[in-house]
N, C-alpha and C positions, 0 to 999 in steps of 0.2 A: 570478595566476590569469587565465583568459581568454585571448584571442588577438587578434592584429591581422589585419585582412583587407585584402589588397592586390590590385588588379587594374587593368587599363587599359580605357578606354571612349572613345567619341566621341558627339557629339550629345546631351550630358547635358541640354541644354535641352528635349529631347523626352521626358524621363523620364516614364513607364516604357517608352517606345518607343525608348530609346537603343540604340546598337550596342555589343556587347561585343567588344573586341579580344583581350584575353587573359583567360581565365577566372580569376576571383578565387581567391586561395589564403589559407588561414588559417595564420598564423605564431604559435606560442606566445609570449605576452608574457613579457618577462623578469621574474624575481622581484624585487619591490620590497624593498630591504633597509632595515634600521634605520639610525639616524643616529648616527655618531660625533660626540661633542660638540665636539671640536676636533682638527684634523689639520693638519700642515704640515711645512715644511722649516726646520731651524735655520739661521740666517744670522749666523754670528759676525762681529764687526767685522774690518776688514782686518788689524788687529794680531794678533788671536787666531786667525784662521782656519787658518793653517798648523799651529798646535798641535793642531788636531783633524783633521788630514789633508786639509784642503781645498786643492784646486789647480784653479782655475776656468779655466785656460788650455785652448785647443782641443786636442782629441785626447789629453788627459792622463787618467791614472787619478785618480779623485776619490773621496774618502770623504764621502758625503752622509748627514746625520743627519736621520731622519724621526721625528716624534712623532705620537701619536694618543691621544685620550682616550675610553675606553670608556664608553658609556652604561649598558649592562647586560652583565654578564659573560657570555661565551658558554656556552650550555648545549646540548651535543650529546650524543647517546647514547653509551654505551661502545663501540658498534660503530664509531664514528668515532674512529680513533686519533689523528688530527692535525687541527689547524685551520689554515686558510690565511690568510696576509697577502699581499695582492696590491698591487703597485706598478706604475703605468703612467705612463711619462714621455713627453716630447715626442720626435718623430722625430729621430734622430741620436744619442741616447744609447744605449749598448750595455752590457748586463749580460753577465757571463760565463755560459756555459751552466751550469756548476757554480759558483755564486756564494757557496757556503758559507764558503770560505776568507776572503773579504773581508767577512764579516758578523759584527758584534758587537752585543749588546744592552747597554743602559746598566745597569750593576750590578756587584756585586762578583764576583771570580773564583769559579768553581764547580769543585770537584774532579772532578765527573763530566762536566763539559763544559769542558775547558781551552781557553783562547783564544777562547771564544765570548762573553765579556763584556769590557767595557772596563776593569774594575778600578775601584778607588776614584778619586774626583775626576772623574767623568764630567761632560760639559757639562751645565749647568743642574741639577746635584745640589743637595741642601740645603746642602752645605758651600760651594758656589761660586756659588750663585744671587745673593747680594748683589752680587758683582762683575760678574755677567753678565746681570742682569735687564733691561738695555736691549734685549737680543735673545732672551731666554728667555720663552716663553709663561707659564711658572710653574716652581716648583721641581719637578723630575721625580724621583720615587722609583725605587728599584731595580726591575729586572725580576723577576717572580716566580721564586723558586728552583725548579729542576728543570724549568722550562718554556722553557729556551733552545732556539733553533731547531735542528732536526735535518737540514734539507735546504733548499736554495735553488736554484731553477732559473730561468735567464735566457733570455728570448726577445726579443732585440733590446732595445727600450726598456721591456720588461715583465719583471718578476721575480715569482716565486711562492715565498713562504717558508712552511715548515711548522713549526709548534710543537706540542708534545704537548697532547692534550686532557686536562685535569686530571680530568674525570669518569672517563675510561678508566683513568687512573693510579690513581684512588681505588678503582676496582673490582678492581684487581690488588694493592692494598696490603693489608698485614695489618690485621686488625680494630683500630680505634682509632688507626691511624696518621694523622698529619696531612698533608694534601696541599695545597700552595699553589695558588692560582688567580688569574686576573685578576679585579680587583674593580670594582664599579660606580663610575663617576665618576672613576676614577683614570687618570692620564696615564702612558704608557710611551713609550720611545724606543729606537731602534737605529740603527746606521750600517752602510752597505753600500757596497761598491766598485762604481763604474760608470765607463765611459769617456765623456768629454765628446765632443760632436760637433766636427767640424773647422771648422764655420761657425756663425754665430749662429743659434739656433733662430728660427722665425717669431715675430714680435711677438704677444704674448698667449698664448704656449705655457704649458701648465699641467701639473701632476702630479695624480694621483689615487691614493688609498689605500683599501683595504677590509680589514676584519678580521673573519673569521668571517661573521656575517650582518648586519654593520653597515658602512656606507660613509660617508666624509666628503665634504665639498664639494671640488671641484677647487681647487688652490692654485697660486700663481705659481711659476714656475721662477726661475732666477737668470741673470745676464748672463755669458755666456762671454767671457773676457778676450781679445778678438780685435779685428779691424778690419773695418769695413764693406767688403764686396767691391766694391761699385759705386763707392764714394767713394775707394778706395785705388788709386792708379795712379802710374806712373813715367814721366817725360818726359825725354829726353836730347836734346842739341843735335845730336849726330852719333854714328854708330857706327863711324867710321873707326878703323883700327889706328894706334896711336901709333908714330912712327918717330924714336927718340931721336937718330939720326945727322943728321937733316935738320930737326929742330924744336928750338926753345929749350925750356927747362924749363916756362915759362909756357904755351907752345903745346901741351904734352903733356896739359894738364888741360882738360877740356871741361865746360861747365855742365850741371847736371841740375836737375830739379824733381820733388819727390815730394809727392803729395797723399795724406793719410790721415785716417781718421775713427775714433778709438778709441771703444770701448763702455765703457771704464773710465776713471774720473778719474785723472789724473796729478797727484799732490799736490805742493805747494810747502811749504817749512819754516815760512814765516810766514803761510800762508794763513788766511783766515777765510771760511768758506762763507757765501754770501748768506742761506741759510735758517736759519743758526745751529744746525743740527742736529748739526754736528760742528765744534767749535772747537779747533784745535790750540794756539793762542796767545791771549793777551789782547789788549786794544785798545791805544791809544796808539801807541808806537813799535814795536809788534809784536815783542816779544822772543821768542827761540827758546824753545819749550816742551820739556819732557822727552821728549815723544813726537813731536817734529818729524820730518817726512819730507822727503827730497830725492828727488822723482820724476825719472825720466830717460827720454829717448827715445833709443834706440840703433839705429843703422843699420849693418848689416854687409853688405859687398859681397863678391862671390866673389874667390878668389885670382886675382891678375893685375890687378885694379882697385885703385886707391888714391886717397885724398883729398889735396888740396893742403893744406899746413899752414904756419903761420908760427912765430914764436918760441914756445918751450916747448910745441910741438906743438898750438898753438891753431888752430882752424879759420880758414881764410882765405876772405874773400868769401862767407861763409855767412850765411844768415838763417833764422829760423823765425817764422811768423806765421799768423794765421787765413787760411783760403783766401779769395781775392778781396778782401783787405783794401783799403779805400780809403785814399789817402794821409793824410787828416786823422784817421784812426782809430788813434791811437797806442796805445790799449789793446790792439789786436789784434796788436801786434808784441812779441816777446821781445827786449828790449835787453840791454846788458851788465850792467845791474843786476838783471835778471830771471833770466838763465840764463847758464851758461858752455857753451862748445863746445870739445871736445878731440878730437884724432885719436890713436888708439892701434892696437894690433894688431901690436906688434913691428916687424919689418922690413917686414911687408906694408902697414902703415898703412892698413888696410881697415876700420876701425871708427870711426864718428863718434858721439860721445855728447854729447847736450844734457842738462844737469843744471839743474833749476829751483832757484834759490838764494834767492828772496825771497818775496813774497806772491802773485805771479801764478802761478796754477795752470792746468791744462788740463781744463775741464769735459768730461764725456763727451758723445758724440753731436754734437760740433762738428768741422767739417772744418778741417784745418791744412795748411800748405805748408812744406816745407823746400827751400831752394835752396843750392847749393854747387858746388864744382869737384872 
C-alpha cells in the first residue's frame, strides 16, 4: 500500500524556498509479498549432474532444478483459475517463449498430465535422499496430484509458470470429492529447460523465485563452464604460409603460446583437494579411487593446421604451466609424471590433448599457459 514520491530539485539547503526542477510524481509502491521459507537451485555433484540433465557449458540447453518451501499454502478465490510461479535469472540465460515442453515437476507420472512429472526416483526424493543429502536441502516430497503446470511462458531470463488453483478446482468438483493442495511448510521442486549464456555471467549474479503471494530470497547462480574472455588469448610467432618445397620439416612448425583461465576445476585421478571437501583418494601413496577422474585440456585447431609430434604421436617441445611461472616454481609446471600430451585427429593431426594422470589438478580461476609447435 501507499506510494513512492519522486521529483528533482535544487537548492535544498534553502528549503522551503528551494527550486523545483521536475514536479514530483507519486508511484504506487509494489505489494510486499510473504516469505518462502527456503528457495534455491539444486547443485548435484559433478558425477551426478548429467543424470539430471545438467549441462553447464556455454550456450547449451540446460535442465535446472528449482525448489521452494511454502510458508502458507496459497489461498486465492475461485475466480483466480491459476497461480503463478515466477523465475528471474541473470542476464544471458534464455527461456523458450513456450517453455512447457521442457518443464517437469518432481513427482510420479500423472495420467491426466503425461510427461509433466519426472516419474519415480526424482532428485532428493525420500528414496534417494540418503545418497544425495550432500547437495539436497532436504527430502523433497512429490508435487501435489492434479496441480501440474498447465502453461510456461519465457521472456528472456524470466519465466512465468501457471499451476491450477486448488480452491477453484474444489469449487468445480463434486460434493465430497477430495482435492489436493500445496501444504504449509512443505518443499516442492521442478525442473525447467533454459539456454545458458555464451559468456560467464557477472560475478554475484543471482536467481529469484516467487510463488503466488510469497517470495524467496535471491540465491546464487552457477558457474558456466567456459573460459575468462580477458585472460584467454593466443600468441603465434608468425603467420607466414608454410612452403614444403623450400622448408625442412622442422621449419614448417612455428611456436605458439595459448593463455587460458578456466572457471571450472580440471580434476586429476589422485588429487586431494586442499579444503578436503571432496577427496577422491586416500592419503599415503594416493592409490586410485573407484571414482577417480582424468581431467583433460583439449586444443583443436582448424583444418590445414597441425601440431608437431614425436614417437607414438606424443607432443614435441610442448609444455603446460601456470601463466608467468617463475623458474623456481616447479609446482606450477605439469611434468611427465603429472600429465601426458598426445596429438590426434587422424591425418589432420590437429588435436592436442593434455591428460592429467597423477595428483596435480587445475584449480578454477587460475591462468595457465600452453606452448607448442
